[in-house]
N, C-alpha and C positions, 0 to 999 in steps of 0.2 A: 504493500500500500504506500502511496505517496506521503511524504512528510509535509507537503504543502497542501492545505485544504482548499477545496473549490469554494467553500462557503465559510466565511469567518465566524458565523454565528451558529454553526452546526457541529454537533459532536462527531468525531471521526468515525465511530462505529455506525452512526446513523447515515453519514455520507457514503460509507462503503455499501450499506444496504440499498441506498437510493441508486447508486451507480449500477449495482447488480440488477435491480428492478428495471432500470432504463434499458439495459442491454437486451432484455427480453421483450420490450414493447415493440409492436409492429409500427410501421411508419404512420398509418392513419391515426393511431392513438396519440402519437407525439404531435401530429398536425393539429388534432383537437385540443391538446394542451396549450399550444401556442394561440389558437383561436380564443380559448377561454381567458388566457392571460391578457391578450389584446383587448378583448371586450371589457374586461374589468378596468383596465387602465383608461380606456376611452370614456367609460361611464364615470369614473372618478374625475376626469378632466371636465366633463359636462357638468357634474355637480358643483365643481369648483367655480366654473363660469356662472352658474345660476346663483351661487352664493354671493359672488362679487358684483354681479349685475342683476340684482333682485327684481328690478322693474322692467328689464328688457324683454321684448317679445322673442319668439323662437327664431325669426329671421335674423334679428340682431345677434342672438346667441350663436347661430350657425356661422355668421360672418366672423365673429371673434374666434370660433373654433377653427375655421378654415385658416385664418391668419396664424393661429398658434401652431397648427400642425404643419403648414406649408410655407410660412413666411408671408410678409406683407403683400408683395407683388402678385405671386402666383395664387396666394390665398384669396385675394380680392377677385381675381379673374374667375377662379373656381366658384366662389360664392355667387357671383353674378350669373354664371352659367347654370348653377343649381336652381336659381330663382326663375330663369327663363325656360329651362328644360326639365322642370320637375316631373318625375315619372308618375304615371297614373297608378302604378302597382304599389300595393301596400307592403309587399315583401321586400325587405331590405337585406341584401346579401351580407354574409360575414366578410370582413375585410380580406381575409386570406382566400376566400372563394373568388374574390376579384382577380387574384393572380391566375387562377385556373381559367378565367374567362379570357385573359390575355394569351395564355399558352394555347388555348383551344383555337384562337384566331391564327396563331403561328403554325399550329398543326395543319389547319385548313389551307394555309398558304404554302405548305411544305417547306417551312423555314426551320432548319435545324437550330435547336436552342437548348439551354439548360438553366434551371433555377440555381442560384448560388447565394452567397452572403448569409445573412442571419437565419433565413428560412431553412437553408440546407444544413447549417451547423446545428440548428435546433433538432432536426431529424436524426442527426448522427451523434449529438451530444446532449447538452442540457437545454431544455426548453426555456425560452425567455421571450419577452415582448419585443416587437419590432413594429415600427411605424411605416415601413415600406418593404418592397420586395425588389430583389436584384435578379435580372435575367440577362444572360449573354445570348445573342441571336446572330445568326449568319445572314444578315439582311443585305439586300442589294437594291439598286435604284428601282428595279421592276416591282419591288414589293411596296413601295411608298404609297401609291394611290389605293390599292386594295386594303392595306393596313389601316390607313387613315379612315377610309370609308367604313370599314368593319367596326372601328372603335368609336367613331364620332357619334355624338348624341348621348352615349352612356359615359364616355370619358372625355376629359380635356386632353386634346392632342393637337400639336402645332405641326402642320405639314412641313414647313420650312425647317423646323428644328430636326425633324426626322431626316430630311435630305442632307442637312448639314452634318448630322452625326454619321451618316453613311459615307459621305464624302471624306470626312476627316477621321473615320474609324474611332468614334468616341460615343458618348451616351446621350440619350434624350429621356424625357419623363412623360408618362401618361398617368392621369389622375382620375380615379373613379368619382363621378360627381356626387353620387348618393352617400358613399361612405367616406369620401375624401382620402381614400387609401392610395398611396403613390407607388407606382411601379417604375423602377429605373431600368431602362433597356440599354445595354452596352453592345455596340456593334463589334462583332468578333474580329480579331486580327486574322490575317490570312495564314500566318505561320506561328511557330513557337508554342507557348503555353496554351493559348486559346484553341489551337488546332488539336493539341493533345487532349484538352478537356472535352472538346466536342466528340472525339473518338471514344472517350472513356465514360461518357455520360450514362446514367442508369435510369431506367423507367421504373417508377414506384407507384404503388397503389396507396393513395393518401386520403381517400374519402370513405374507405370502408367498403366500397363497391368492388365487384369482381373486375380484375384486370387493371393494368397500370393507368394512371391518370395524367402523369406529367413526367418530364425528364428533369433530373437533378444532376448537378456536378457530383462526381464520385467522392467518397469519403476522403481519399488522399488529396484530391484536387481542392476540396473545400478547406482542408487544413493548410495547404500551401498558399492558397489565395488569402486566407485570413492572416497568415504570417507576413505575406508581402504587404498587405494593407496595414498591418500593425507597424511594420518597419517604416512604411511611407508616412504614417502619422506620428513619427517620432518616438514610437515605442512607449506611449503614455496612456493608451486606452486599456483600462482594466477589463472592460467588457469584451474587447477583441481577444485579449490574452486569455480570459476565462473561457471564451468560446473554444479556443484552440485546445487548452488543457482538458476541458470537458470532453471534447471529441476523442482525444487520445485516451483518456481514462475509460470512457464508455466503450470504445471500440476494442480496447485490449489488444489481443494478439491478431486481430483481423487485418491489421495494417500491412500494406505492401511496402515494406521498409526499403526495398531496392529502388522502387519508383520514387519514394519520398527522398531518398538520398540524391538521386540523379537530379530531380527538379529543384530540390532545395539549393543545390549548388548553382544551378543555372540562374535561379531567381535571386541568389545572394542571401538566402535566409537559412543556410545550413547551421550556423551557430544558434539562431533562434529556435530551430527545430530541435536541436539537442537540448536546449533549455526546457522546451515544452515536454520532451520525453522524460527528462529528469524530474520536472515538476509533477508529472503524472505517475511517477514511480515505474516507468518502463525501463527494462534492462536493455543494454546495448547502446552503441554510439553511432552517431552519424559521421562515419569516416569519410573524408573527401575522396571522391572517385574520379577517375579519368573520364572526361566527357567532352564531346564536341557539340556545341549548340547547333540547333537545326534552323534557327532563324530568330528574328527580333521577338522580344518578349512583350506581352501585354501587361499593362499596369493592372494587376489582379484586382478583382472586385471582392471586397470582404463582406 
């Protein structure tokens, strides 16, 4: 067992029991845990707004909620769209189900993709709240119009932002108007880590229904991406680091150590990977290996 706890306020024996239980949970149970955590946090935010703005109507409260979740500029745009395109349906989807609406559109357009970031790490490690989803997608110019048409109305999406992201191989955002849940879509690089991640993506059943529902980055690629993001952020994010150590602890011996060693060196996170293994109580070391890079690396999405 690791000497470094995942949770500062939890007895080590209780933490060990929790990790063992998480190892046995199917993906759809972990997905539901994240949904429930997110719903609780959003409810608390809403109650806080109602307490501070006791005399405000629902429209005003929704505007404040949008700004709080999305920032002033985007929040105001989304709030206005919500008022002009209010759905007649009384059924409000769970924020994480919104992610599956986006991936379904990508599937319909035959766009290879995978979910990464905190949603992926929650499935492989310790569930926690997240206010957005990260998707890497192999989009091209021919996908722009059908993607925008498929998502417009239900989502805030800017066609020029999509074209610009594809042109420069970077990211754009789509925001579900009803839930104000944000999905960040990163246009994949043609070579390097993104290409490897696309080849190793895994289809998971996360709704409890029969058959896979969406593609996720593999366990190892999610760890590597989190480490790269942690390093890019100056190695100060406790949440990113806890995500990594949690995945290593929960996955145990299932890790493909050879793959981790090769790509940790290519991404320049081999020392951080060793620290994570040590923190999780994993035996073995990340010994530098001889390796020839296959192309430019993508700035991984944590």
